Phi, psi and omega in degrees: 000154183270142175272182187299318182292318179295319180296320179295320178295320180294316180294319180295320179294319180296318179294318178297320178295320180294318179295315180297318179296319178297318180293316180297315179297321177296316179298319178295317181298316180294328177286322182285324185296335177062006178229120180290140180277117180237097183296329182293317180293320177296318179296317179297320179295318178296320178297318179297315179296321179296315178297318179297317179296320178296318178297318178295323178296314178298319178296319179295320178295320178295319178296321178295316179298317179297316179297319178295320178297318178295320180296318178296317180297318178295320179296319178295319178297319179295320179296319178296315180297319179294321179295319179295318179295320179296320178296317178296317179296319178297317178297317179295320179295315179297319178297315180294320179297317178296319179297316179292322177296317178297316179296321178296316178299317179299318179295322178295318178297316178297321179295318178296317179297320178295318179296320178295317179295321178295319177298315178299317180297319179295319178297318178297317179298318180297318179296315180295319178296320179295320179295318178295319180295322180292319180293319178295321179290328177289322179290322180289321182280336189256000000 
């Protein structure tokens, strides 16, 4: 069995071997990749893309706000136009209703006048028939 010092040496050797293997594998990978890793250029590119994305976001928000303002303005214009149209329709309806009421009154007056004239004509006919009947009875009796 290993004592404490031997065990520490074995663990230290294993860790040193792991670090050395990692360094060698990293060195091999960078040679095979054929592209040097430059974190600064990647970071600068990401920052540029982030700024561009933020500008596009602000532009989209501004366009959305403008579109909403236009939509509200159009809705208000439509409401004003609808109110004006409703007022015109109400005015036309009231005018037509007044015209029809006036025509109805005129027709009622004409109907009453016609009924009175018809009543007068019937009374005249009754008087004339009574006169004819009296004349016929005088001729027959006389």
